[in-house]
C-alpha positions in Angstrom: 211.2 -169.4 106.3 210.8 -165.7 107.1 207.3 -164.3 106.7 206.9 -161.1 104.7 205.1 -158.3 106.5 202.7 -156.5 104.3 201.8 -152.9 105.3 198.3 -151.8 104.6 198.0 -148.1 104.2 195.7 -146.3 106.7 193.3 -144.4 104.5 191.3 -142.5 107.0 191.1 -142.3 110.8 188.6 -140.5 113.0 188.0 -140.7 116.7 186.6 -138.7 119.5 184.4 -138.6 122.6 180.6 -138.9 122.8 178.0 -138.6 125.6 179.7 -135.5 127.1 176.9 -133.9 129.1 176.8 -130.2 129.7 174.1 -128.9 132.0 173.4 -125.3 132.8 171.1 -123.9 135.4 170.2 -120.3 134.7 169.1 -118.7 138.0 167.0 -115.5 138.1 166.2 -115.1 141.7 163.9 -118.0 142.7 163.1 -118.7 139.1 165.4 -121.3 137.4 165.7 -122.4 133.8 167.5 -125.7 132.9 169.3 -126.6 129.7 171.3 -129.7 128.9 173.4 -130.8 125.9 174.7 -134.2 125.0 177.8 -133.5 122.9 179.9 -135.7 120.6 183.2 -134.4 119.3 185.0 -136.3 116.5 188.4 -135.3 115.1 190.4 -136.3 112.0 194.0 -135.5 111.3 197.6 -136.7 111.4 197.2 -139.6 113.8 198.3 -142.4 111.4 201.5 -143.1 113.4 199.5 -144.2 116.4 198.2 -147.1 114.3 201.2 -147.9 112.1 204.1 -147.2 114.4 202.7 -147.3 118.0 203.5 -143.6 118.3 200.8 -141.7 120.2 202.7 -138.4 120.2 200.3 -136.6 117.9 197.1 -138.2 119.4 194.7 -136.2 121.5 193.3 -138.3 124.4 189.6 -138.8 124.6 189.6 -137.4 128.1 191.2 -134.3 126.7 188.6 -134.1 124.0 185.9 -134.3 126.8 187.7 -131.7 128.9 187.8 -129.2 126.0 184.0 -129.5 125.7 183.5 -128.9 129.4 186.0 -126.0 129.7 184.6 -124.3 126.5 181.1 -124.7 128.0 182.2 -123.2 131.3 183.9 -120.2 129.6 181.0 -119.5 127.3 177.8 -119.8 129.4 175.9 -117.3 127.4 176.1 -118.9 124.0 173.3 -120.7 122.2 173.8 -124.2 121.0 174.7 -123.3 117.4 177.3 -120.8 118.5 178.7 -123.1 121.1 179.2 -126.0 118.6 180.8 -123.6 116.1 183.2 -122.3 118.8 184.0 -125.8 120.0 184.9 -127.0 116.5 187.1 -123.9 116.0 188.7 -124.5 119.4 190.0 -128.0 118.4 191.5 -126.6 115.2 193.2 -123.7 117.2 194.5 -126.0 120.0 195.8 -128.9 117.9 197.7 -128.3 114.6 197.6 -132.0 113.8 193.7 -131.9 113.6 192.5 -131.4 110.1 188.7 -131.5 110.6 186.2 -131.6 113.4 182.6 -132.7 113.6 180.5 -131.6 116.6 177.1 -133.0 117.3 174.9 -131.8 120.2 171.5 -133.0 121.2 169.5 -130.9 123.6 167.6 -132.6 126.4 164.5 -130.5 127.0 163.1 -130.0 130.5 159.6 -128.7 131.3 158.7 -126.9 134.4 156.5 -128.8 136.9 153.3 -127.3 138.2 151.9 -127.8 141.7 148.4 -126.7 142.5 148.1 -125.0 139.1 151.2 -122.9 139.7 154.6 -123.4 137.9 157.2 -124.3 140.4 160.3 -122.0 140.2 162.9 -124.8 140.2 161.3 -128.2 139.6 161.5 -129.9 136.2 160.5 -133.1 134.4 162.0 -134.5 131.2 160.2 -133.3 128.0 160.5 -136.2 125.6 158.7 -134.5 122.7 161.3 -133.6 120.2 165.1 -133.4 120.5 166.7 -130.2 119.2 170.1 -131.0 117.5 173.1 -129.2 116.1 175.8 -130.6 113.8 178.8 -128.3 113.2 181.8 -129.2 111.1 185.0 -127.3 110.5 188.0 -128.2 108.2 191.3 -126.5 108.5 191.6 -124.1 105.5 188.3 -125.3 104.1 184.6 -125.0 104.5 182.6 -125.3 107.7 178.9 -126.2 108.0 176.1 -125.9 110.5 173.0 -127.9 110.6 170.3 -127.6 113.2 166.8 -128.8 113.7 164.6 -131.1 115.7 164.3 -134.9 115.7 161.2 -136.9 116.8 158.8 -134.0 117.4 155.2 -135.2 117.5 152.5 -132.8 116.4 149.0 -133.8 117.6 146.1 -132.1 115.8 143.0 -132.6 117.9 140.8 -130.1 116.2 140.8 -130.4 112.4 138.4 -127.4 112.0 140.6 -125.1 114.1 143.7 -126.1 112.2 142.0 -126.1 108.8 143.9 -122.9 107.7 147.2 -124.8 108.1 146.0 -127.6 105.7 144.6 -125.3 102.9 143.5 -128.0 100.5 145.9 -130.7 101.6 143.5 -132.5 103.9 143.7 -136.2 103.9 140.3 -136.8 105.6 137.0 -135.1 106.0 137.0 -132.1 108.4 134.0 -133.7 110.1 136.1 -136.7 111.1 137.2 -135.8 114.6 140.0 -138.4 115.0 143.3 -137.0 116.2 146.0 -136.5 113.5 149.5 -137.3 114.9 152.6 -136.6 112.8 156.3 -137.4 113.5 158.5 -134.5 112.4 162.2 -134.5 111.8 163.5 -131.2 110.4 166.8 -129.6 109.9 168.3 -126.5 108.2 171.7 -126.6 106.6 173.6 -123.3 106.7 177.1 -122.8 105.2 179.2 -120.7 107.5 182.4 -120.1 105.6 186.0 -121.2 106.2 187.5 -122.5 109.4 
């Protein structure tokens, strides 16, 4: 008895590369500034044949996705994170006609300058774990693109309720004479529509 093969339609497919690290050292004489991004690039498009017919001819390899991130970063060292993510999303659409939409997420790893003997060292840094700036950019071929940026996990410590009283303006949750520290976890983002891809 021959078995009937039932084909299930592929409704949606999305893949990409994450944890692509881009680190920049901005040198100004003996004074250095460090910035680091952890980028994830996800693409959607005409890749169904890779799943249904074992045909990878339209697929973009994940190493290629990573290389596009690194090359774009190298060619655009002066861009801020938002501009870099928007450019990167557009780059995938320009390079690969089979890609219909792109989602780029970048988290910045912040570094703080070390001090020795009360003086900031020109090129020594330590990881600053308070808050992680992020950017999410999406682009759709012939459709809208979006940009969201903000900060995750920022902790605000108010040690002096009297000094910060102006910020509270009637929204106090305890007596100003109470000197206990007030610690808040802040996740904030701003969504900006940027037009068509």
